[in-house]
C-alpha positions as CSV (number, residue, x, y, z in Angstrom):
1,I,24.1,59.9,14.4
2,P,26.2,62.2,12.7
3,H,28.6,61.5,10.2
4,M,31.5,59.0,11.7
5,K,34.7,58.4,10.1
6,T,35.2,54.2,10.1
7,I,37.0,51.6,8.2
8,W,36.3,47.8,8.5
9,C,37.1,46.1,12.0
10,A,37.2,49.7,13.9
11,T,33.7,50.7,14.3
12,F,33.7,50.8,17.7
13,G,33.5,55.2,17.1
14,L,30.5,54.4,15.0
15,K,28.3,51.8,17.9
16,V,29.0,54.4,20.5
17,G,27.6,57.0,18.3
18,G,24.4,54.8,17.9
19,L,23.8,53.6,21.4
20,F,24.2,57.2,22.0
21,A,21.4,58.1,19.4
22,M,19.1,55.3,21.0
23,L,19.7,56.5,24.5
24,Q,17.8,59.7,23.8
25,D,14.6,58.0,23.9
26,P,13.6,56.8,27.7
27,S,11.6,54.3,26.7
28,N,14.4,52.2,25.1
29,V,14.8,49.2,27.5
30,Q,17.3,46.9,25.7
31,L,19.7,48.5,22.4
32,V,20.4,46.6,19.8
33,V,23.4,46.5,17.5
34,L,23.1,45.4,14.2
35,S,24.8,45.6,10.9
36,D,23.5,46.2,7.4
37,T,23.8,42.1,6.5
38,H,21.6,40.7,9.6
39,A,18.2,39.2,8.8
40,P,15.4,38.5,11.1
41,L,15.2,35.4,12.1
42,K,12.0,35.8,14.3
43,S,9.4,38.1,14.1
44,F,8.7,41.4,16.2
45,Q,6.8,40.1,18.5
46,F,9.1,37.2,19.6
47,V,12.0,39.6,19.7
48,Y,10.1,42.2,21.8
49,S,8.5,39.3,23.9
50,Y,12.4,38.1,24.8
51,L,14.2,41.1,25.4
52,V,12.0,43.8,26.8
53,E,9.2,41.1,28.6
54,L,11.6,38.0,29.5
55,S,14.9,39.7,29.8
56,P,14.9,43.5,30.5
57,R,17.5,43.6,33.2
58,T,20.4,41.9,31.1
59,S,22.9,42.6,28.5
60,K,23.3,39.9,26.4
61,F,26.8,39.1,24.6
62,C,28.0,36.3,22.6
63,L,31.7,35.3,23.8
64,A,34.4,33.7,21.8
65,S,36.0,30.4,23.5
66,A,39.4,31.0,24.7
67,S,42.2,29.5,23.1
68,Q,44.3,27.0,24.0
69,Y,47.6,28.7,22.8
70,R,49.6,31.7,22.7
71,T,50.4,31.9,19.2
72,F,49.0,31.2,15.5
73,A,51.7,28.7,15.3
74,E,50.7,26.7,17.8
75,T,47.4,26.9,17.1
76,Y,48.2,25.6,13.8
77,L,50.5,23.0,14.7
78,L,48.6,21.6,17.4
79,E,45.2,22.3,16.5
80,G,44.9,22.2,12.5
81,W,43.2,25.7,12.7
82,V,41.6,26.8,9.6
83,I,42.2,23.9,7.4
84,W,40.1,21.2,9.9
85,H,40.0,21.8,13.3
86,K,38.6,24.1,16.1
87,C,36.8,27.3,15.5
88,V,38.6,30.7,14.3
89,F,36.8,32.6,16.6
90,R,38.8,32.7,19.2
91,D,39.8,34.5,22.4
92,Y,43.5,35.7,22.9
93,Y,42.9,38.6,25.1
94,N,42.1,37.2,28.6
95,R,45.0,36.0,29.1
96,Y,47.2,39.4,28.5
97,E,44.3,41.6,30.0
98,P,41.7,39.6,32.4
99,G,39.2,42.5,32.0
100,V,38.9,42.2,28.3
101,W,37.2,39.1,26.2
102,K,36.8,39.0,22.7
103,H,33.1,38.4,21.7
104,H,30.6,39.3,18.6
105,A,30.2,42.6,17.7
106,W,26.5,42.6,17.4
107,I,25.4,43.1,21.3
108,V,22.5,43.8,23.1
109,V,22.5,46.1,26.1
110,T,20.7,47.3,28.9
111,R,20.3,51.2,28.8
112,A,22.6,51.1,31.9
113,H,25.3,49.4,30.5
114,A,24.8,51.2,27.0
115,E,25.7,54.8,29.2
116,I,28.8,52.7,30.5
117,I,29.9,51.8,27.2
118,V,29.1,55.5,25.9
119,R,30.7,57.5,29.1
120,R,33.6,55.5,29.5
121,G,34.5,54.0,25.5
122,M,37.7,56.1,24.8
123,Q,39.3,55.1,28.3
124,T,38.8,51.3,28.1
125,L,40.2,51.3,24.5
126,D,43.6,52.0,26.1
127,R,42.8,48.4,27.9
128,Y,41.7,46.8,24.9
129,H,44.9,48.1,22.8
130,N,47.0,46.9,25.9
131,A,45.4,43.4,25.2
132,S,45.8,43.3,21.7
133,R,49.3,44.5,21.5
134,Q,50.5,41.4,23.0
135,A,48.1,39.0,21.7
136,V,49.3,36.5,19.3
137,P,52.4,37.6,19.2
138,D,53.9,35.7,15.7
139,W,51.2,37.4,13.6
140,S,52.8,41.7,14.2
141,A,51.4,43.0,10.7
142,T,48.2,43.7,12.2
143,S,46.2,43.1,15.7
144,E,44.1,40.1,15.9
145,G,40.9,41.0,15.8
146,C,38.8,44.3,16.1
147,S,37.7,47.0,18.5
148,C,34.1,46.4,18.2
149,E,34.7,43.0,19.7
150,A,36.0,43.3,22.9
151,V,35.6,47.2,23.8
152,S,32.1,47.0,25.0
153,L,32.0,44.4,27.3
154,A,35.5,45.6,28.9
155,A,33.6,48.4,29.2
156,I,31.1,47.3,31.9
157,V,33.7,45.5,33.5
158,Q,36.1,48.0,34.2
159,E,33.0,49.9,35.5
160,F,32.3,47.2,37.8
161,E,35.5,46.6,39.4
162,E,35.8,50.2,40.0
163,T,32.1,50.5,41.7
164,H,31.6,47.0,43.5
165,P,35.2,45.8,43.9
166,R,34.4,43.6,47.1
167,E,32.2,41.8,44.5
168,V,34.8,41.0,41.9
169,S,36.1,37.1,42.2
170,G,38.3,36.9,39.5
171,D,36.5,34.5,37.7
172,F,35.6,36.7,34.6
173,L,32.9,34.7,33.3
174,D,31.2,34.1,37.0
175,D,31.7,37.6,37.4
176,L,29.6,38.6,34.2
177,E,26.3,37.0,36.2
178,R,27.0,39.7,39.0
179,M,27.2,42.7,36.4
180,G,23.9,41.4,34.7
181,V,25.6,40.4,31.0
182,E,24.2,37.3,29.9
183,Q,26.5,34.6,27.8
184,T,23.9,34.8,25.2
185,C,24.2,35.1,21.3
186,T,21.4,37.0,19.6
187,T,23.1,36.9,16.3
188,F,23.8,33.8,13.9
189,V,27.3,33.4,12.5
190,H,28.9,31.0,10.8
191,W,32.4,31.1,11.6
192,R,34.8,28.8,10.1
193,N,35.0,25.8,11.8
194,C,32.8,26.6,14.6
195,L,29.5,24.4,13.6
196,R,30.8,21.0,13.0
197,E,29.6,19.4,15.3
198,T,25.9,20.6,14.6
199,A,23.4,20.8,11.9
200,L,24.0,24.4,10.9
201,N,27.5,23.2,9.9
202,R,27.9,24.0,6.3
203,D,31.7,24.8,5.9
204,S,33.5,24.3,2.4
205,N,37.3,23.8,1.8
206,L,36.7,24.8,-1.9
207,H,34.5,27.8,-0.5
208,F,36.9,28.8,1.4
209,A,40.1,28.3,-1.1
210,F,38.1,30.4,-3.4
211,I,37.7,33.2,-1.1
212,C,41.2,33.2,0.1
213,L,42.9,33.0,-3.6
214,V,40.4,35.8,-4.7
215,Q,41.4,38.0,-1.8
216,A,45.1,37.0,-2.1
217,Y,45.2,38.3,-5.6
218,S,43.7,41.3,-4.3
219,L,46.5,41.7,-2.0
220,L,49.4,40.9,-5.0
221,R,47.8,43.5,-7.1
222,D,47.8,46.2,-4.7
223,W,51.4,45.1,-3.5
224,F,52.8,45.6,-7.4
225,A,50.9,48.7,-8.2
226,G,52.2,50.0,-4.9
227,S,48.9,50.2,-2.8
228,L,49.3,47.9,-0.5
229,D,47.8,48.6,2.9
230,L,48.9,46.6,5.4
231,T,45.5,46.7,7.1
232,A,43.9,45.2,4.1
233,I,45.7,41.7,5.1
234,R,43.2,41.5,8.1
235,N,40.4,41.3,5.7
236,I,41.5,37.9,4.8
237,G,39.6,36.9,7.4
238,N,36.6,38.5,6.6
239,A,35.9,35.2,4.7
240,F,35.4,33.5,7.6
241,P,32.4,34.4,8.6
242,R,30.3,32.9,5.6
243,Q,28.1,34.6,3.4
244,F,25.0,33.0,2.4
245,D,24.2,34.7,-1.4
246,R,21.7,31.9,-2.0
247,V,20.1,29.2,1.0
248,G,17.9,26.3,1.0
249,V,14.6,27.0,2.5
250,E,15.5,23.8,4.8
251,Y,18.7,25.2,6.0
252,L,16.6,28.7,6.9
253,E,13.8,26.5,8.5
254,T,16.4,25.0,10.5
255,L,18.3,28.4,11.4
256,T,14.8,29.7,12.4
257,Q,14.2,27.0,15.0
258,E,17.3,27.6,17.0
259,G,17.6,30.7,19.5
260,F,18.9,33.5,17.3
261,L,17.0,36.2,17.0
262,F,19.1,37.4,13.8
263,G,21.4,36.1,11.1
264,R,24.1,37.5,9.1
265,K,25.5,37.6,6.8
266,F,22.6,38.0,4.3
267,S,22.6,40.4,1.6
268,A,19.9,42.7,0.1
269,G,19.5,39.8,-2.6
270,T,20.3,37.1,-0.8
271,L,18.0,34.4,-2.6
272,V,16.1,31.2,-1.2
273,D,15.8,27.8,-2.9
274,M,12.1,26.3,-2.7
275,A,10.3,23.6,-4.0
276,D,8.5,26.1,-7.0
277,G,11.9,28.0,-7.8
278,V,13.8,30.6,-6.3
279,V,12.4,33.5,-4.0
280,P,13.8,36.6,-2.5
281,L,14.8,36.0,1.6
282,D,12.3,38.7,2.8
283,K,9.5,36.9,0.8
284,V,10.0,33.5,2.7
285,L,11.2,34.9,6.3
286,P,7.8,36.1,7.9
287,G,6.0,32.6,7.0
288,L,9.0,30.7,8.8
289,W,8.4,33.1,11.8
290,D,5.0,31.4,12.0
291,K,6.5,28.1,12.5
292,V,8.5,28.9,14.8
293,D,7.8,27.0,18.2
294,E,8.6,29.4,20.7
295,Q,8.9,27.2,23.8
296,R,10.9,25.4,22.4
297,A,13.0,28.6,20.7
298,L,13.4,29.8,24.3
299,N,15.6,27.0,25.5
300,Q,17.7,26.6,22.1
301,M,19.8,29.6,23.0
302,W,23.3,29.6,22.3
303,S,25.9,30.9,24.7
304,R,29.0,31.1,22.6
305,A,30.0,31.8,18.8
306,G,31.5,27.7,18.6
307,D,29.2,24.4,19.0
308,D,30.8,24.3,22.3
309,G,27.9,27.1,23.3
310,R,25.3,24.9,21.3
311,P,21.7,25.0,23.3
312,D,22.5,21.9,25.6
313,Q,25.3,23.4,27.1
314,Y,23.6,26.6,27.8
315,C,23.9,27.8,30.9
316,S,21.1,27.3,33.8
317,N,21.0,30.4,35.6
318,H,20.3,33.2,32.7
319,E,17.3,35.0,33.5
320,V,15.3,33.8,30.5
321,C,15.6,30.5,32.2
322,K,13.9,30.6,35.5
323,K,10.8,32.4,33.7
324,L,10.4,29.0,31.3
């Protein structure tokens, strides 16, 4: 892949470049987009079997749940967002642009869908920006969300609307199945307040407050120095996906038993607390992969980024479910 200029929260072009490079190998069936802070939660054999053998004809997107309200103010006042209530990873786009829905940036797509994203990515950016400019009108300093969290799926939807107009029902989620898109979260991400009702929750108000204070200090420092970039305000949101620099082996084992194939944010130096001391993550994971109950893991797939997508609510019509 040639060098591509990009910044945080504007990596869609890099994603297109990566997909284009993967498409050059005709043997690639499922194209996976990950980040540098991803860690494998399953063995290569399990990942290959699930993606290539059990569900080769479908793409996998992890969707955000739709916001009940239009503005942050309403959400703060009526849901207590950020502090104690409701998942922060929400979709505000679809109410303004029916073909756009927020999703995880880390996706798994078929060759056909990858080709669509590469071919019409630039065109679909206009559709995304139309939704982004309108979403959350009381947060005008920057847009809500990032292009890499919406354009990929929007491109697939737009293509389907133009090539199969008679099959479009008007129900975004129902139409995804007709497009060959599963609502499946292949990557685990600990967004704030999104796992409250699950054993995976590790939210800490103290930890959250500390991160926000550090980032607020950085913003004030840049402001007094005359070098403040308004887009840096968006980095405060980067405190929400929890970063695992150190994790207990019990929690990590619980995580590997879920349906996720990958997890983030795990840094290169992540350490695992074991009974006999601290061990690097890459030394611990292979042993945990061997303990995975593969049949159970296939039944533990999540369909949303929050606890409303936990496995007991996973749709029964997924391609992999039909093969169990």
